[in-house]
Every structure is written in structure tokens, then in C-alpha cells.
All heavy atoms as an XYZ file, in Angstrom:
687
protein
N     120.372     99.246    102.460
C     118.930     99.304    102.656
C     118.450     97.900    103.042
O     118.893     96.910    102.490
C     118.246     99.762    101.364
C     116.759     99.920    101.495
S     115.930    100.525    100.001
C     116.519    102.185     99.940
N     117.526     97.852    103.976
C     116.999     96.569    104.425
C     116.148     95.935    103.324
O     115.530     96.645    102.529
C     116.188     96.754    105.696
C     117.049     97.226    106.853
C     116.306     97.229    108.148
C     117.263     97.662    109.237
N     116.780     97.404    110.544
N     116.101     94.595    103.278
C     115.378     93.904    102.200
C     113.916     94.328    102.038
O     113.443     94.489    100.921
C     115.484     92.427    102.580
C     116.670     92.333    103.465
C     116.768     93.657    104.173
N     113.198     94.525    103.153
C     111.785     94.905    103.030
C     111.638     96.298    102.420
O     110.717     96.553    101.658
C     111.051     94.792    104.367
C     111.619     95.619    105.477
N     112.699     95.199    106.222
C     111.269     96.836    105.951
C     112.987     96.134    107.117
N     112.143     97.128    106.976
N     112.563     97.192    102.713
C     112.508     98.517    102.103
C     112.852     98.459    100.616
O     112.275     99.190     99.815
C     113.444     99.478    102.832
C     112.860     99.984    104.134
C     113.779    100.875    104.899
C     114.188    102.102    104.152
N     115.058    102.991    104.938
N     113.784     97.588    100.249
C     114.141     97.429     98.835
C     112.939     96.933     98.033
O     112.674     97.419     96.936
C     115.305     96.461     98.684
C     116.626     97.022     99.146
C     117.764     96.030     98.986
O     117.647     95.092     98.168
O     118.775     96.199     99.675
N     112.211     95.991     98.596
C     111.026     95.452     97.926
C     109.968     96.540     97.772
O     109.362     96.691     96.702
C     110.461     94.232     98.700
C     109.111     93.813     98.162
C     111.447     93.081     98.643
N     109.743     97.311     98.826
C     108.756     98.398     98.755
C     109.182     99.476     97.759
O     108.355     99.992     97.005
C     108.540     99.016    100.137
C     107.799     98.148    101.145
C     107.817     98.799    102.519
C     106.382     97.886    100.692
N     110.456     99.801     97.728
C     110.953    100.794     96.782
C     110.749    100.328     95.348
O     110.286    101.092     94.492
C     112.430    101.089     97.050
C     113.072    102.155     96.175
C     112.352    103.496     96.339
C     114.545    102.307     96.521
N     111.046     99.075     95.082
C     110.819     98.509     93.747
C     109.338     98.544     93.395
O     108.968     98.912     92.281
C     111.347     97.064     93.678
O     112.744     97.079     93.951
C     111.108     96.448     92.315
N     108.483     98.179     94.355
C     107.039     98.199     94.117
C     106.562     99.605     93.788
O     105.735     99.799     92.887
C     106.295     97.648     95.329
N     107.086    100.603     94.497
C     106.700    101.991     94.232
C     107.157    102.456     92.852
O     106.470    103.228     92.197
C     107.280    102.919     95.309
C     106.588    102.881     96.665
C     107.443    103.558     97.725
C     105.223    103.533     96.582
N     108.290    101.986     92.414
C     108.806    102.372     91.102
C     108.039    101.708     89.954
O     107.857    102.311     88.904
C     110.285    102.004     90.979
C     111.199    102.867     91.813
C     112.641    102.412     91.662
C     113.578    103.243     92.517
N     114.971    102.755     92.440
N     107.594    100.481     90.174
C     107.037     99.679     89.090
C     105.515     99.612     89.038
O     104.962     99.067     88.089
C     107.601     98.255     89.156
C     109.102     98.207     88.966
C     109.670     96.803     89.065
O     108.902     95.846     89.310
O     110.899     96.669     88.906
N     104.825    100.134     90.039
C     103.372     99.986     90.116
C     102.697    101.307     90.463
O     103.282    102.161     91.116
C     103.008     98.949     91.181
C     103.616     97.604     90.877
O     103.125     96.870     90.045
N     104.726     97.285     91.537
N     101.451    101.430     90.048
C     100.654    102.608     90.393
C      99.877    102.416     91.690
O      99.620    103.369     92.419
C      99.666    102.938     89.273
C     100.373    103.370     88.005
O     101.448    103.986     88.103
O      99.854    103.086     86.917
N      99.474    101.169     91.971
C      98.719    100.832     93.178
C      99.423     99.657     93.850
O      99.737     98.664     93.196
C      97.262    100.435     92.847
C      96.510    100.034     94.108
C      96.546    101.557     92.129
N      99.645     99.786     95.143
C     100.302     98.729     95.908
C      99.369     98.333     97.044
O      98.875     99.198     97.777
C     101.651     99.210     96.476
C     102.552     99.623     95.315
C     102.306     98.138     97.327
C     103.604    100.594     95.686
N      99.130     97.038     97.186
C      98.317     96.510     98.281
C      99.203     95.567     99.084
O      99.683     94.570     98.559
C      97.069     95.757     97.761
C      96.256     95.219     98.925
C      96.221     96.665     96.882
N      99.410     95.904    100.348
C     100.250     95.120    101.239
C      99.376     94.463    102.298
O      98.357     95.019    102.696
C     101.273     96.023    101.930
C     102.143     96.864    101.001
C     102.839     97.961    101.781
C     103.138     95.986    100.302
N      99.798     93.319    102.780
C      99.057     92.643    103.840
C     100.026     92.250    104.949
O     100.994     91.530    104.715
C      98.360     91.398    103.290
O      97.652     90.739    104.319
N      99.761     92.760    106.134
C     100.577     92.435    107.295
C     101.684     93.440    107.539
O     102.103     94.176    106.652
N     102.134     93.489    108.767
C     103.252     94.336    109.141
C     102.934     95.801    109.341
O     103.829     96.622    109.460
N     101.651     96.159    109.404
C     101.277     97.571    109.499
C     100.829     97.969    110.908
O     100.660     99.145    111.194
C     100.187     97.928    108.450
C     100.025     99.440    108.327
C      98.868     97.249    108.775
C     101.228    100.163    107.836
N     100.697     97.028    111.793
C     100.245     97.356    113.146
C     101.410     97.913    113.967
O     102.317     98.524    113.410
C      99.635     96.112    113.798
O      98.914     96.467    114.948
N     101.414     97.715    115.251
C     102.445     98.300    116.110
C     103.251     97.254    116.878
O     103.898     97.580    117.862
C     101.831     99.318    117.104
C     101.305    100.522    116.381
C     100.735     98.672    117.947
N     103.243     96.029    116.405
C     103.992     94.971    117.075
C     105.485     95.041    116.784
O     105.955     95.839    115.967
N     106.228     94.184    117.446
C     107.672     94.140    117.303
C     108.116     93.921    115.861
O     109.119     94.479    115.421
C     108.241     93.010    118.191
O     107.799     93.224    119.534
C     109.756     92.996    118.164
N     107.396     93.120    115.111
C     107.789     92.784    113.748
C     106.974     93.521    112.683
O     106.928     93.091    111.536
C     107.695     91.275    113.533
C     108.616     90.529    114.473
C     108.115     89.865    115.584
C     109.990     90.524    114.266
C     108.957     89.202    116.454
C     110.841     89.871    115.124
C     110.327     89.204    116.225
O     111.162     88.560    117.079
N     106.336     94.586    113.047
C     105.540     95.365    112.096
C     106.389     96.512    111.540
O     106.440     97.599    112.098
C     104.265     95.891    112.776
C     103.306     94.774    113.117
O     103.163     93.852    112.293
O     102.710     94.808    114.198
N     107.058     96.238    110.425
C     108.011     97.182    109.834
C     107.434     98.020    108.696
O     108.067     98.970    108.250
C     109.208     96.424    109.248
C     109.936     95.553    110.228
C     109.983     94.177    110.062
C     110.592     96.111    111.318
C     110.663     93.377    110.956
C     111.274     95.319    112.215
C     111.314     93.941    112.027
O     111.983     93.162    112.912
N     106.288     97.663    108.179
C     105.774     98.284    106.957
C     105.545     99.789    107.118
O     105.970    100.582    106.277
C     104.492     97.571    106.472
C     103.856     98.312    105.311
C     104.820     96.141    106.062
N     104.865    100.200    108.175
C     104.577    101.623    108.373
C     105.829    102.469    108.424
O     105.924    103.511    107.770
N     106.817    102.021    109.171
C     108.075    102.753    109.289
C     108.792    102.808    107.938
O     109.304    103.854    107.528
C     108.965    102.100    110.336
C     110.260    102.842    110.572
C     111.086    102.173    111.664
C     112.401    102.928    111.863
N     113.264    102.298    112.834
N     108.820    101.696    107.232
C     109.492    101.650    105.929
C     108.808    102.568    104.927
O     109.483    103.285    104.177
C     109.525    100.220    105.405
N     107.476    102.583    104.912
C     106.746    103.463    103.997
C     107.063    104.927    104.289
O     107.289    105.722    103.375
C     105.245    103.210    104.077
C     104.759    101.878    103.512
C     103.290    101.666    103.846
C     104.997    101.785    102.020
N     107.102    105.274    105.568
C     107.414    106.646    105.957
C     108.825    107.023    105.507
O     109.052    108.105    104.957
C     107.261    106.808    107.467
C     107.464    108.213    107.954
C     107.196    108.323    109.454
C     107.339    109.761    109.905
N     107.033    109.914    111.329
N     109.783    106.132    105.734
C     111.168    106.390    105.338
C     111.316    106.528    103.821
O     112.222    107.214    103.350
C     112.079    105.281    105.857
C     112.254    105.316    107.363
C     113.025    104.126    107.907
O     113.495    103.278    107.120
O     113.163    104.047    109.145
N     110.431    105.881    103.062
C     110.477    105.969    101.603
C     109.688    107.158    101.069
O     109.564    107.334     99.868
C     109.966    104.664    100.981
C     110.869    103.450    101.218
C     110.178    102.178    100.740
C     112.208    103.626    100.525
N     109.118    107.955    101.962
C     108.435    109.167    101.551
C     106.977    109.008    101.184
O     106.400    109.872    100.528
N     106.350    107.920    101.636
C     104.920    107.732    101.390
C     104.154    108.588    102.395
O     104.353    108.472    103.606
C     104.520    106.243    101.510
C     103.016    106.079    101.370
C     105.253    105.412    100.462
N     103.295    109.459    101.893
C     102.488    110.346    102.734
C     101.293    109.577    103.293
O     100.530    108.970    102.545
C     101.991    111.520    101.900
C     101.024    112.419    102.614
C     100.323    113.399    101.686
O     100.520    113.341    100.455
O      99.558    114.219    102.210
N     101.123    109.602    104.602
C      99.983    108.943    105.240
C      98.732    109.784    105.039
O      98.681    110.939    105.445
C     100.259    108.789    106.731
C      99.125    108.172    107.507
C      99.404    108.158    109.000
O     100.474    107.695    109.404
O      98.532    108.634    109.747
N      97.718    109.200    104.405
C      96.422    109.861    104.250
C      95.547    109.512    105.452
O      94.931    110.378    106.053
C      95.726    109.454    102.935
C      96.638    109.700    101.729
C      94.384    110.161    102.788
C      97.070    111.125    101.532
N      95.489    108.215    105.783
C      94.855    107.813    107.032
C      95.446    106.502    107.508
O      96.022    105.740    106.758
C      93.321    107.730    106.929
C      92.787    106.713    105.959
C      92.708    105.369    106.282
C      92.302    107.113    104.728
C      92.188    104.437    105.400
C      91.768    106.199    103.836
C      91.717    104.855    104.171
N      95.296    106.258    108.826
C      95.821    105.057    109.470
C      95.003    104.806    110.724
O      94.592    105.742    111.398
C      97.299    105.263    109.815
C      97.920    104.133    110.589
C      97.900    102.839    110.106
C      98.545    104.365    111.802
C      98.478    101.806    110.808
C      99.134    103.343    112.517
C      99.106    102.058    112.014
O      99.677    101.032    112.717
N      94.770    103.532    111.005
C      94.001    103.102    112.180
C      92.579    103.638    112.152
O      92.183    104.484    112.947
C      94.700    103.491    113.481
C      95.951    102.692    113.727
C      96.443    102.896    115.130
C      97.633    101.991    115.379
N      98.144    102.112    116.724
N      91.814    103.114    111.237
C      90.410    103.476    111.098
C      89.615    102.843    112.242
O      89.891    101.715    112.655
C      89.877    102.979    109.728
C      88.415    103.285    109.564
C      90.691    103.601    108.616
N      88.627    103.552    112.740
C      87.808    103.046    113.848
C      86.819    102.022    113.303
O      85.687    102.348    112.934
C      87.074    104.197    114.536
C      86.367    103.775    115.799
C      85.743    104.965    116.495
C      85.043    104.524    117.752
N      84.436    105.658    118.448
N      87.289    100.774    113.238
C      86.465     99.681    112.720
C      86.995     98.367    113.277
O      88.149     98.274    113.679
C      86.511     99.635    111.194
C      87.885     99.323    110.654
C      87.950     99.404    109.155
O      87.048     99.887    108.506
N      89.021     98.928    108.587
N      86.152     97.368    113.292
C      86.533     96.016    113.694
C      85.852     95.053    112.745
O      84.662     95.190    112.504
C      86.112     95.720    115.130
C      87.034     96.330    116.142
C      86.756     95.763    117.504
C      87.728     96.336    118.504
N      87.630     95.722    119.782
N      86.569     94.106    112.191
C      88.023     93.943    112.292
C      88.731     94.919    111.360
O      88.103     95.576    110.534
C      88.231     92.509    111.824
C      87.140     92.281    110.830
C      85.966     93.065    111.353
N      90.021     94.988    111.478
C      90.816     95.737    110.529
C      91.242     97.127    110.939
O      91.481     97.967    110.088
N      91.390     97.385    112.217
C      91.772     98.727    112.651
C      93.097     99.216    112.054
O      93.192    100.359    111.654
C      91.833     98.782    114.182
C      92.169    100.157    114.707
C      92.170    100.172    116.215
C      92.526    101.549    116.728
N      92.538    101.608    118.180
N      94.124     98.367    111.954
C      95.388     98.894    111.430
C      95.407     99.008    109.905
O      96.299     98.496    109.232
C      96.431     97.898    111.932
C      95.708     96.625    112.018
C      94.300     96.990    112.419
N      94.443     99.688    109.341
C      94.380     99.919    107.904
C      95.123    101.205    107.580
O      94.937    102.211    108.253
C      92.918    100.042    107.460
C      92.673    100.435    106.008
C      93.136     99.324    105.067
C      91.206    100.725    105.786
N      95.980    101.160    106.575
C      96.774    102.327    106.165
C      96.460    102.654    104.714
O      96.341    101.767    103.874
C      98.267    102.007    106.296
C      99.183    103.077    105.765
C      99.666    104.071    106.597
C      99.567    103.087    104.435
C     100.517    105.050    106.115
C     100.420    104.067    103.934
C     100.899    105.046    104.774
N      96.356    103.937    104.425
C      96.240    104.403    103.045
C      97.170    105.593    102.892
O      97.166    106.507    103.716
C      94.807    104.819    102.712
C      94.660    105.395    101.335
C      94.758    104.583    100.221
C      94.461    106.749    101.152
C      94.642    105.116     98.941
C      94.340    107.293     99.887
C      94.429    106.464     98.770
N      97.989    105.551    101.859
C      98.918    106.649    101.636
C      99.235    106.814    100.166
O      98.769    106.050     99.315
N     100.069    107.834     99.877
C     100.459    108.067     98.487
C     101.867    108.641     98.429
O     102.350    109.268     99.375
C      99.484    108.993     97.793
C      99.535    110.414     98.275
C      98.655    111.320     97.455
N      98.653    112.642     98.100
C      97.617    113.407     98.201
N      96.463    113.028     97.706
N      97.704    114.565     98.800
N     102.465    108.401     97.313
C     103.753    109.014     96.991
C     103.644    109.469     95.550
O     103.582    108.639     94.636
C     104.909    108.042     97.163
C     106.253    108.685     96.863
C     107.404    107.789     97.200
C     108.710    108.544     96.917
N     109.861    107.787     97.374
N     103.541    110.768     95.357
C     103.288    111.365     94.050
C     101.996    110.772     93.496
O     100.955    110.904     94.109
C     104.478    111.181     93.121
C     105.725    111.872     93.629
C     106.866    111.738     92.671
C     108.100    112.428     93.250
N     109.251    112.266     92.411
N     102.047    110.082     92.367
C     100.836    109.522     91.766
C     100.643    108.040     92.097
O      99.799    107.380     91.503
C     100.851    109.720     90.252
C     102.007    108.988     89.590
O     103.007    108.698     90.224
N     101.872    108.700     88.316
N     101.383    107.519     93.047
C     101.270    106.116     93.467
C     100.433    106.050     94.738
O     100.557    106.908     95.610
C     102.652    105.519     93.762
C     103.713    105.802     92.731
C     103.485    105.033     91.470
C     104.597    105.330     90.470
N     104.844    104.219     89.594
N      99.570    105.028     94.851
C      98.793    104.872     96.077
C      99.122    103.543     96.740
O      99.438    102.557     96.074
C      97.273    105.039     95.860
C      96.713    104.008     94.895
C      96.947    106.426     95.399
C      95.207    104.042     94.824
N      99.055    103.540     98.064
C      99.433    102.371     98.855
C      98.334    102.060     99.864
O      97.905    102.936    100.622
C     100.755    102.620     99.619
C     101.123    101.408    100.460
C     101.872    102.994     98.665
N      97.888    100.812     99.852
C      97.008    100.283    100.885
C      97.826     99.283    101.687
O      98.484     98.429    101.099
C      95.817     99.509    100.293
C      94.819    100.345     99.573
C      94.897    100.529     98.206
C      93.772    100.933    100.262
C      93.967    101.284     97.529
C      92.829    101.696     99.593
C      92.930    101.872     98.219
N      97.803     99.364    103.003
C      98.423     98.355    103.858
C      97.318     97.801    104.747
O      96.714     98.526    105.525
C      99.558     98.946    104.674
N      97.058     96.526    104.572
C      95.961     95.851    105.269
C      96.479     95.094    106.485
O      97.657     94.759    106.554
C      95.287     94.861    104.319
C      94.840     95.404    102.967
C      94.299     94.283    102.104
C      93.822     96.500    103.138
N      95.601     94.768    107.415
C      96.000     93.974    108.573
C      96.544     92.617    108.131
O      96.187     92.114    107.058
C      94.712     93.797    109.370
C      93.703     94.693    108.762
C      94.178     95.088    107.423
N      97.385     92.034    108.971
C      97.960     90.734    108.659
C      97.012     89.571    108.859
O      97.199     88.508    108.265
N      95.999     89.748    109.671
C      95.014     88.682    109.871
C      94.249     88.493    108.565
O      93.623     89.434    108.068
C      94.074     89.068    111.009
C      92.982     88.055    111.233
O      92.126     87.854    110.389
N      93.025     87.429    112.391
N      94.290     87.296    107.968
C      93.652     87.091    106.668
C      92.163     87.431    106.630
O      91.694     88.039    105.674
C      93.880     85.601    106.382
C      95.060     85.234    107.203
C      94.985     86.103    108.430
N      91.431     87.053    107.666
C      89.998     87.352    107.688
C      89.760     88.859    107.750
O      88.908     89.396    107.037
C      89.330     86.659    108.866
N      90.531     89.558    108.560
C      90.384     91.014    108.677
C      90.737     91.693    107.358
O      90.046     92.599    106.910
C      91.259     91.548    109.803
N      91.811     91.249    106.722
C      92.219     91.841    105.445
C      91.134     91.652    104.387
O      90.805     92.580    103.644
C      93.534     91.229    104.970
N      90.569     90.459    104.316
C      89.509     90.179    103.346
C      88.288     91.050    103.601
O      87.782     91.707    102.690
C      89.112     88.710    103.405
C      87.956     88.304    102.494
C      88.392     88.354    101.039
C      87.456     86.932    102.855
N      87.850     91.101    104.834
C      86.658     91.882    105.176
C      86.886     93.365    104.912
O      86.065     94.035    104.294
C      86.249     91.634    106.643
C      85.709     90.218    106.782
C      85.223     92.649    107.106
C      85.535     89.746    108.199
N      88.018     93.871    105.357
C      88.304     95.298    105.208
C      88.373     95.695    103.742
O      87.685     96.615    103.300
C      89.632     95.655    105.909
C      90.104     97.032    105.502
C      89.449     95.601    107.410
N      89.180     95.022    102.980
C      89.437     95.486    101.624
C      88.320     95.129    100.642
O      87.824     95.984     99.932
C      90.767     94.947    101.123
C      91.263     95.678     99.913
C      91.663     96.999    100.016
C      91.311     95.075     98.680
C      92.116     97.694     98.913
C      91.769     95.748     97.571
C      92.161     97.064     97.683
N      87.921     93.891    100.625
C      86.917     93.454     99.642
C      85.517     93.910    100.019
O      84.840     94.564     99.238
C      86.942     91.922     99.464
C      88.336     91.450     99.027
C      85.871     91.467     98.498
C      88.771     91.945     97.683
N      85.081     93.571    101.215
C      83.708     93.794    101.572
C      83.395     95.249    101.978
O      82.332     95.756    101.694
C      83.252     92.836    102.665
C      83.260     91.406    102.197
C      84.049     90.441    102.814
C      82.495     91.017    101.102
C      84.063     89.139    102.372
C      82.514     89.720    100.648
C      83.293     88.783    101.286
O      83.312     87.488    100.828
N      84.326     95.914    102.620
C      84.028     97.258    103.115
C      84.404     98.363    102.133
O      83.792     99.413    102.112
C      84.726     97.498    104.462
C      84.228     96.576    105.545
S      85.094     96.861    107.085
C      83.952     97.962    107.894
N      85.451     98.145    101.340
C      85.946     99.235    100.508
C      85.760     99.016     99.017
O      85.498     99.947     98.283
C      87.410     99.546    100.841
C      87.526    100.071    102.240
C      87.889     99.254    103.283
C      87.181    101.382    102.524
C      87.941     99.738    104.590
C      87.226    101.873    103.817
C      87.608    101.040    104.843
O      87.643    101.517    106.118
N      85.909     97.808     98.551
C      85.784     97.549     97.118
C      84.312     97.505     96.698
O      83.921     98.103     95.709
C      86.480     96.234     96.717
C      87.977     96.317     97.015
C      86.232     95.893     95.271
C      88.710     97.382     96.229
N      83.474     96.833     97.460
C      82.059     96.674     97.070
C      81.231     97.916     97.308
O      80.145     98.028     96.771
C      81.460     95.480     97.815
C      82.010     94.168     97.325
C      81.306     92.981     97.962
O      80.540     93.119     98.894
N      81.579     91.796     97.442
N      81.687     98.866     98.084
C      80.869    100.040     98.387
C      81.278    101.218     97.618
O      81.894    101.702     97.017
C      80.898    100.379     99.874
C      80.223     99.320    100.706
N      78.875     99.173    100.751
C      80.743     98.347    101.466
C      78.569     98.161    101.546
N      79.704     97.645    101.991
């Protein structure tokens, strides 16, 4: 198993909520979405129509929930804190 998948698998086993930053878009080095799918995380939604932060992912595996935020720090902050946590 690749190292990034091992880390995600451990996170899924040990945590109820996982928040990831980066690697969720569609670039050459964006492995998170594929790894989550291979680990059986069900996609609830992906690529929300918003700016910044379009490559936002939300999924679940049994009773575990996963947020994958954009890798851009400003976009991740705006998306998660200001748009979803405060509202």
C-alpha cells in the first residue's frame, strides 16, 4: 500500500472526523480523491460551485466523515472556517 493510503487508512481507523488539506483537485499530484475512493469512502459531494475552494470534498465511510479542502491555504481557510463552520 502506498504511504498516503496507509496514513488515510490509519486516520479512518483512529478518528471520527478527518479534515485533509490539499491533494483533492485534479492535478498530477492530487492523490487524495483516488485514495479515499480506493479505501471505500463514499463521496457525498465534490467540486462545489464556489470561489475560492471549488475542489471541496465531503464523504463518509460508515460512521466516519471526511472533509478534503483545497490545498491553497487561503481557499481552505475561507471554505472551511468562514463558509461552513460559522454558518
